[in-house]
N, C-alpha and C positions, 0 to 999 in steps of 0.2 A: 767621746773619741776626739782626737786632736784635729780631725778634719770636719767637724760639725759645729754648728752654732745653734743655740736655743734662745728664742725670743719669747719671753713669758709675759702675758698680759693678764695680771690678776683681776682687773675689772671685768674682763670677759671670761674668766676661768678657762683660759686656753693657752697653749704653748705651741709654737711652731719650731720644728727642727729642720734644718737645711744643711746641705753641703756648703761649707764656708765659701767655696768658689762661686756657687750659684747665688749666694747672698750678696756678692759684690766685693768681698774683702780683697780679692786679688788686685783690685784697682784702688783700694783705700790707701790714702797717704800714710796712715799709721802702720801699714804693712812693712814699710821700710825699716821699722824698728826690729822686725824679725830677722831681716837679712840685708845688711847694708851693701853686700856684694852685688845685689841685683838692681841697684839704683839706675844704672844707665840703660836698663831694659825699658823702663817706663818714663824716664825723665832725662831732659838735657841738663847737664851739670856744669855749674860755674863755681869755682872756689875763690873766696875772698877772705884771706887771713884765716881766722878760726870759724868761718862760716861757709856753708855749702848752700848755694841757691839752686833750687830745682824748678824746672818748668815742665809740666806734663807733655809727653809726646801724644798727639791725638787729642780728641775732645775730652774735656773734663770740666767740672764745676770749679775745680781748684785752679787758680791762676798761677800761683807760685807757692812753693814750700821752702822754708829756710830752716836749716839745721845749724844751731850754734853748738860748736864742739868744745869739749873739755878734755883734760888729761886723765880724768878719772877712769876706772875700769869700764864703765858704760860711757861711750864717747859722746853721746848726745845729751846736752844739758838743757836745751830749749828748742822747741819746734814752733814755727810760726807759719800759719796757713793764711793765704789771701785767696778769696774766691772771686768769681766773675761779677759779683754784685758789690764789691768793695768792702766786704766784711773781712775782719782780721781776727784770727783766733791764735792766742799764744798759750803754749803749754810748757810749764817749767818742770823739769825732771829733778826730783829731790829725794834724798834718803832712800836710794835704790840699792837693793842687794842683788848683785849679779850672781846668777846660778845658785841661788839659795835653795834650801831644801823646802819643798812645798808638799804637804801630804796629798796623796792621790785623791783622797776624799774631797778635797777642796774643789775638784773639777767634776764632781758627781752632783748633778742637779736632781733633787727629789721633788717630783710634782706633788703639790698639795692634793688631797683627796678631792675628787670631783672635777679635776682639771682635764680638759680634752686635749690630747696631743695630736697635732696635725703635722704629718711628715710631708715636706714639699720637695 
């Protein structure tokens, strides 16, 4: 389902299934890729040329989030996270197909035999 996430731990022969909001994705910086219209709900926004600098509203381990924009169909070409510990993570978006056809089976997880499924 589109509102659930499965965390599979092969070494433990178990998988956890959770509502994506309970898992914490609603506050995930990567969530902005799903809907850029909601940025101002969770972040203060500053525009600098082709960059958008975001600072979380409220408490977060993320200190800042920078989106480097492009003219391509998918407007974000780079994402830079800085956390409260001084770590910096940079993600480059490349070779992306916007609204491409993905078979429904791609999103169907088949548990290996003997795996315990734990619903949280």
